[in-house]
C-alpha positions as CSV (number, residue, x, y, z in Angstrom):
1,X,-146.3,173.4,-45.7
2,X,-144.8,169.9,-45.4
3,X,-146.3,167.0,-47.2
4,X,-146.6,163.7,-45.4
5,X,-144.8,160.8,-47.0
6,X,-147.2,158.2,-48.2
7,X,-146.0,154.7,-47.6
8,X,-146.9,152.3,-50.3
9,X,-148.8,149.3,-49.0
10,X,-147.5,146.1,-50.6
11,X,-149.9,143.6,-51.8
12,X,-149.4,140.1,-50.4
13,X,-150.6,137.3,-52.7
14,X,-151.7,133.9,-51.5
15,X,-151.3,130.7,-53.5
16,X,-152.7,127.4,-52.4
17,X,-150.3,124.7,-53.6
18,X,-153.0,122.0,-53.6
19,X,-154.6,123.9,-56.6
20,X,-151.5,123.7,-58.7
21,X,-151.0,120.9,-61.2
22,X,-147.7,119.6,-62.3
23,X,-144.3,119.9,-60.5
24,X,-145.3,122.7,-58.2
25,X,-144.0,125.6,-60.4
26,X,-146.2,128.6,-60.8
27,X,-145.9,132.2,-62.2
28,X,-145.4,135.1,-59.9
29,X,-148.8,136.7,-59.5
30,X,-147.4,140.1,-60.3
31,X,-144.7,139.7,-63.0
32,X,-145.2,136.1,-64.3
33,X,-141.6,135.0,-63.4
34,X,-141.6,131.2,-63.0
35,X,-141.2,130.2,-59.4
36,X,-140.1,126.6,-59.0
37,X,-139.7,124.5,-55.9
38,X,-136.6,122.9,-57.6
39,X,-134.8,126.3,-57.8
40,X,-132.6,126.5,-54.7
41,X,-130.3,129.2,-56.0
42,X,-132.6,132.1,-54.8
43,X,-132.1,133.8,-58.2
44,X,-135.9,134.1,-58.9
45,X,-137.3,134.2,-55.3
46,X,-136.2,134.3,-51.7
47,X,-137.8,132.6,-48.7
48,X,-138.4,135.2,-46.0
49,X,-140.5,133.4,-43.5
50,X,-141.8,129.9,-42.6
51,X,-144.6,128.7,-40.4
52,X,-144.2,125.2,-38.8
53,X,-146.8,123.5,-36.6
54,X,-146.1,120.2,-35.0
55,X,-142.9,119.8,-37.1
56,X,-145.0,120.2,-40.3
57,X,-144.5,123.1,-42.8
58,X,-147.8,124.8,-43.1
59,X,-146.9,128.2,-44.7
60,X,-144.0,129.7,-46.6
61,X,-143.6,133.4,-47.4
62,X,-141.5,134.3,-50.4
63,X,-140.4,137.5,-52.2
64,X,-140.0,137.6,-56.0
65,X,-136.5,138.9,-56.8
66,X,-137.8,140.2,-60.1
67,X,-140.6,142.5,-59.0
68,X,-140.4,142.4,-55.1
69,X,-143.9,141.1,-54.6
70,X,-144.6,139.0,-51.5
71,X,-146.4,135.7,-51.9
72,X,-147.8,133.4,-49.1
73,X,-147.7,129.7,-50.0
74,X,-150.2,127.4,-48.3
75,X,-151.5,123.9,-48.9
76,X,-148.3,121.9,-48.1
77,X,-149.0,118.2,-48.0
78,X,-148.4,116.5,-44.6
79,X,-145.7,113.9,-44.4
80,X,-146.9,110.3,-44.6
């Protein structure tokens, strides 16, 4: 009798950036690694998708390099 492989369903977290105080840094919801918008090295996280409407960034999807969790970032401020 063969067992079916069970695919693990990854949990996607959502963070609204308008609810974050300070410089925009926040801990990974799963492992608490500090994710900073100033970090362009992709050592802590990697950008995997972006959503742009009318030339405005509205959503960013990142993956934590430490634990592999996916986080959806919303709440980007429109350009003035």
